[in-house]
N, C-alpha and C positions, 0 to 999 in steps of 0.2 A: 380385142385382145384374146388370144387363145388360152386354154387352160394351162398349157406348158409355160406360156409367158407369165401368166398370173402366178403360177407355182414358183417361177424363178425369182419373183420378188421376195419370197420367203418372209413376209411380215407375219407376226403372230396370228392376226385374224384370218389372213388368207390360208395359213397353214391349218388352223383349226377347221375352217370351212372345208378345205380339201380333204383333210384326214377324216373328219366326221362323215363326209359323203362316202369316202373309200370304205371305211369301217361299216357303215350302215349297209352299203351295197354288198359287201363281202358276207354279211350276215343274212342277206336276202330280205331285208326290211325295207318298207316304204318310209317316206318321211312321216306319215301318219303313225306308223308303228313306233318310230323313235319318239314322236311327240307323246304317244300314250305312255311310254316308259318314263319320260320326263315328268308327265303329269302325276304318275304314280309315285314319283320321288318328291312331290311337293312343288313342282314348277310347271303348272299348267300354261303359263304364259309362253313357254317354249312349244307353241303349237305347230301344226303342219306348215302353216304359212310362214311363220318365223324361221323354221328350219329350212324351208325352201329358199327364203331370202338370204339366209346366211350362206347356204351352199352355192348359190348363184352369185355371191359377192355383191348383191344389192344392199345388204345390211353391212355396214362398214365396221362394226364392232361386235365383240362378244364379251360380256361381263365375266368376272372371275366366278361368280355364282353360277352363271350359265355354263361356263367351261367345265367346272367341277361336276355339275349335274350331267352334262353330256358325257364326260369321261366315265362316270359311274354307270349311266344308262348303257353305254357302249362296252362296259366291262373292260376298260383299259386304264392304266395309270395315267394321270393327267399329262405327264411328260410326253407320252406317246401321241397325245392329241395336240399338244402345243408345239412340239419340235419334231421335225421329220426323223424317222428312224433310219433312213438311208437316203442317199442322194439319187434322184432319178437320172439315169444316163442321158435323158433328153433335155435336161436342164443345165443351163450354162453357169449357174451359180451354186456354190457349195457353202455359202455363208447364210447365217440366220440373223435377222434384224432384232437385236435385243433392246435397243432404244431407237428413237427416230434417227439418230446419227451414229450408232455403233453397230457394227456387224461382227459376228464371231463365226469361225468355222463350225459347221454343224456339230462335229464331235465335241468341240470345246463348249458349245452352247448347252449340249446335253449334260456334260460333266459339271458345268457351272450350275445348271438348274437342279441337279441332284445334290449339290453342295460339296462336290468332290474337288472342285478347282476354283481358286480365287483368281479373278481377272487381273490382268497386268496392272502393276502399280498399286495393287492392294496388298496390305500386310496380311499374310496368310494366318498369322496368329489371331488377329482381330476377326478376320473372316470366319475362322473356325471356332471362335470363342462362344458363339451362340448355339453350337451343337450341344445338346444335352449330354452329360457325362456318359450315360448308359448307351448312347448312340455313336459316340466317337470311335472311329476306327483310324488309327494312325496310318499315314501313307506307307505303302509297301516299298521297301528299299529294293533297288535294282541289285543284281548280282555284283556289279562293279562297286556299288556303295557298301555292300556287305563285306566284300574283299578289302576295300579301302579302310573300313572301320576295323576289320580284323588286324590289318597292318598297324593302324593307329594304336590299338590295344597292346600289341607286341612292343611297339616303340615306347609306349608309356610305361609298361612293366620294366623294360630295360633301363629307362631313365630312373624310375623309382629305385631299382636295385642299385644303380650306380650312386645315387644320392643317399641311400640308407647308410647310417653310421655302421662302421665295421665293429663287430664284437671282438673283444680280446685285447 
């Protein structure tokens, strides 16, 4: 199976493996360099051999602890290690595997991971209820929504004015 074919599967572990190799190479680091950084962050078990096995897809999983350590060592947000930042034009898939039997378009997967989008069938009020108050940012209204709300306000004011008891 070629790298392009593996990348097209877009499973989380394959994406992490592919992204960590890309980022490591972009920085001019060897697998040993990355392993040294991971050891300095308290994870010596992410040694050169383990990193090579992850990158070559011989290792079929990456733990959450390992993923966070790798993201920290590579100086990227975990989302950029877990979910592709863009779709490779040579890849025939534009979906990311979020569960063994659920795929999402990459853009939606990234939005879901950031907590900006609730998956279909989810009550957005419940989904966003776990956001700490100080972090909550209400969704931005489109220009159409703003215009529609403006029209609604005008209609409401006209109705209130008509229903208001006349003085005199």
